[in-house]
C-alpha positions in Angstrom: -132.6 -210.0 144.8 -130.2 -207.5 143.1 -127.1 -206.1 144.8 -125.2 -203.2 143.2 -121.7 -201.9 144.1 -121.0 -198.5 142.6 -118.6 -195.7 143.6 -120.8 -192.8 142.5 -118.1 -190.1 142.7 -120.2 -187.9 144.9 -123.5 -186.0 144.3 -125.6 -189.2 144.5 -128.7 -187.1 145.0 -128.4 -186.2 141.3 -127.6 -189.8 140.2 -130.0 -191.9 142.3 -132.0 -192.5 139.1 -129.3 -194.9 138.0 -129.9 -197.2 141.0 -133.6 -197.0 140.2 -132.9 -197.8 136.6 -130.8 -200.8 137.6 -133.6 -202.0 139.9 -131.2 -202.3 142.8 -132.6 -203.9 146.0 -129.4 -203.2 148.0 -126.7 -200.8 146.9 -123.2 -200.2 148.3 -122.2 -196.7 147.3 -118.8 -195.2 148.2 -118.5 -191.4 148.0 -122.1 -190.5 148.9 -123.2 -187.8 151.4 -124.4 -188.5 154.9 -127.5 -186.4 154.4 -128.5 -188.1 151.1 -132.0 -189.0 152.5 -132.8 -185.3 153.0 -131.5 -184.3 149.6 -134.0 -186.4 147.6 -137.8 -186.9 147.5 -137.5 -190.7 147.7 -137.9 -193.3 150.4 -135.2 -195.9 151.1 -133.3 -197.5 154.0 -129.9 -196.0 154.6 -126.7 -196.6 156.6 -123.6 -194.4 156.3 -120.1 -194.1 157.6 -117.3 -191.6 157.0 -115.0 -188.8 158.1 -116.3 -186.3 155.5 -120.1 -185.8 155.6 -120.1 -185.0 151.9 -118.1 -188.1 150.8 -118.5 -191.3 152.8 -119.6 -194.9 152.5 -123.3 -195.6 152.1 -125.5 -198.6 151.9 -129.1 -198.2 150.6 -132.1 -200.6 150.7 -135.1 -200.5 148.3 -138.2 -202.5 147.5 -138.8 -203.8 151.0 -135.1 -204.5 151.7 -133.7 -202.6 154.7 -130.2 -202.0 156.0 -129.0 -201.3 159.5 -125.4 -200.6 160.6 -124.0 -203.3 163.0 -122.0 -201.6 165.7 -121.7 -204.4 168.3 -118.6 -206.0 166.9 -115.2 -205.0 165.4 -115.0 -201.8 163.5 -112.6 -200.3 160.9 -113.1 -196.9 159.4 -113.0 -198.1 155.8 -115.6 -200.9 156.4 -119.3 -200.4 157.2 -120.9 -203.7 158.6 -124.6 -203.8 157.8 -127.4 -206.2 158.4 -129.7 -206.7 155.5 -133.3 -207.6 156.1 -136.4 -208.2 153.9 -139.8 -207.3 155.4 -138.1 -207.1 158.8 -136.6 -210.6 158.5 -132.7 -210.6 158.7 -131.3 -212.3 155.6 -127.6 -211.7 155.4 -124.8 -209.2 156.5 -122.7 -207.0 154.2 -119.3 -205.7 154.9 -119.4 -202.5 152.7 -115.9 -201.4 151.7 -114.2 -198.3 150.5 -110.5 -198.3 151.1 -109.1 -194.8 151.6 -105.6 -193.6 152.5 -106.3 -190.5 154.7 -105.1 -189.3 158.1 -108.7 -189.8 159.4 -109.1 -193.2 158.0 -105.8 -195.2 157.6 -102.2 -194.9 156.5 -102.2 -198.6 155.4 -102.0 -199.3 151.7 -105.3 -200.2 150.0 -104.3 -203.9 149.8 -103.3 -203.9 153.5 -106.7 -202.5 154.4 -108.4 -205.4 152.6 -106.0 -207.8 154.3 -107.0 -206.3 157.7 -110.7 -206.7 156.8 -110.1 -210.4 156.2 -108.2 -210.7 159.5 -110.8 -208.8 161.5 -113.9 -210.6 160.1 -112.3 -213.9 159.3 -114.6 -216.0 161.6 -117.7 -214.2 160.4 -116.8 -214.6 156.7 -116.1 -218.3 157.3 -119.6 -218.7 158.7 -121.0 -218.2 155.2 -123.6 -215.5 155.7 -121.7 -212.4 155.0 -121.2 -210.5 151.7 -118.3 -208.2 150.9 -119.0 -205.4 148.4 -117.5 -202.1 147.4 -114.4 -200.3 146.1 -111.2 -202.1 147.1 -108.9 -199.7 145.1 -106.8 -202.8 144.3 -106.8 -204.9 141.1 -104.8 -207.3 138.9 -104.2 -204.5 136.4 -102.3 -202.1 138.6 -99.3 -201.9 140.9 -101.2 -203.6 143.7 -101.6 -206.9 141.7 -99.3 -209.0 144.0 -100.9 -208.2 147.3 -104.3 -208.2 145.7 -103.7 -211.7 144.5 -102.8 -212.7 148.0 -106.1 -211.3 149.3 -108.0 -213.1 146.6 -106.4 -216.4 147.6 -107.1 -215.8 151.3 -110.8 -215.0 150.5 -111.1 -218.1 148.4 -109.6 -220.2 151.2 -112.5 -219.2 153.5 -115.1 -219.7 150.8 -115.5 -216.2 149.4 -115.5 -215.7 145.6 -116.2 -212.7 143.4 -119.7 -213.1 142.1 -118.8 -211.4 138.7 -115.8 -213.7 138.1 -117.7 -216.8 139.1 -120.8 -215.9 137.0 -118.7 -215.2 133.9 -116.2 -217.9 134.4 -113.2 -215.6 134.1 -110.0 -215.3 136.1 -109.0 -212.1 137.9 -107.0 -210.1 135.4 -108.9 -211.5 132.4 -112.1 -209.6 132.8 -113.9 -208.4 129.6 -115.0 -205.3 131.5 -113.4 -202.6 133.7 -114.9 -200.8 136.7 -112.5 -197.9 137.1 -111.3 -195.4 134.5 -108.4 -193.3 135.8 -106.6 -190.5 133.9 -103.0 -190.4 134.9 -100.0 -188.2 134.0 -100.0 -187.0 130.5 -103.7 -187.6 130.3 -103.0 -191.3 129.8 -106.1 -193.4 130.5 -105.9 -196.5 132.7 -108.7 -199.0 133.3 -108.9 -201.4 136.3 -111.2 -203.9 138.0 -111.3 -202.7 141.6 -115.0 -202.9 142.5 -116.2 -206.3 143.8 -119.0 -208.3 145.3 -117.7 -211.3 147.1 -120.3 -214.0 148.1 -119.9 -217.1 150.2 -119.8 -220.2 148.0 -123.1 -221.5 149.3 -124.8 -218.4 147.8 -123.3 -218.7 144.4 -125.7 -221.1 142.8 -127.7 -219.5 140.0 -125.9 -216.1 140.5 -125.6 -213.8 137.5 -123.5 -210.6 137.3 -122.4 -207.9 135.0 -120.7 -204.5 134.8 -123.2 -201.8 133.8 -121.6 -199.9 130.9 -122.3 -196.3 131.9 -119.3 -195.0 130.2 -121.0 -195.5 126.8 -123.3 -192.9 125.4 -124.5 -189.8 127.1 -123.7 -190.8 130.7 -119.9 -191.1 130.3 -119.3 -188.4 133.0 -121.6 -189.9 135.6 -118.7 -191.4 137.5 -115.2 -192.8 136.9 -116.6 -196.1 138.2 -119.0 -198.5 136.6 -121.5 -200.4 138.7 -121.1 -204.1 139.4 -124.6 -205.7 139.4 -125.2 -209.1 141.0 -128.5 -211.1 140.9 -129.0 -214.1 143.2 -131.2 -215.6 145.9 -128.9 -214.4 148.7 -130.8 -216.6 151.2 -130.2 -219.7 153.2 
């Protein structure tokens, strides 16, 4: 199956074609609208969470894959726990992530929100049937590199590795691709790797991954993020 993590920078109803072009089976999409299903003439499974109905955290299922929010366990406003099924058979869980510093979400730093995710779901992650995917807003390229490294080490200690880095055999910080392009003061451009799909080690066999280069050509303005695309069995 194919899992895509992509911060769409809002207006996903006008950009849903990209997920179809990528042949996504499951997509974790920060910054999408709560009423997305009513905005488009397409059928898909959908779970959503957020404080702003126009800009929240969505998970979509296509091609027989369905998603359902899990609300019987611990909750954090920047994490959407979802059960992923295929033809009604539960396959794995996803902790969809979009760290946000906002009075209605959290005043913790981005890295501290990821650390709290690890604390909150430590046992579930250690069980080896949960995927983490989304926009962490932390990377080895920016000022959050030290706490980001600590979070990476903690995830690895419980058997969770970035699918992209594992598949390409690259270290965090040495990526040939970037997933976020940010224009800072003085119109200076910065590029970071802050979008991830973490898989339990037992699901990494045969996994391939890439960053889809949407900043090239005529779709440069589609989003300030590029999709992370992961292909794998994702089954026991």
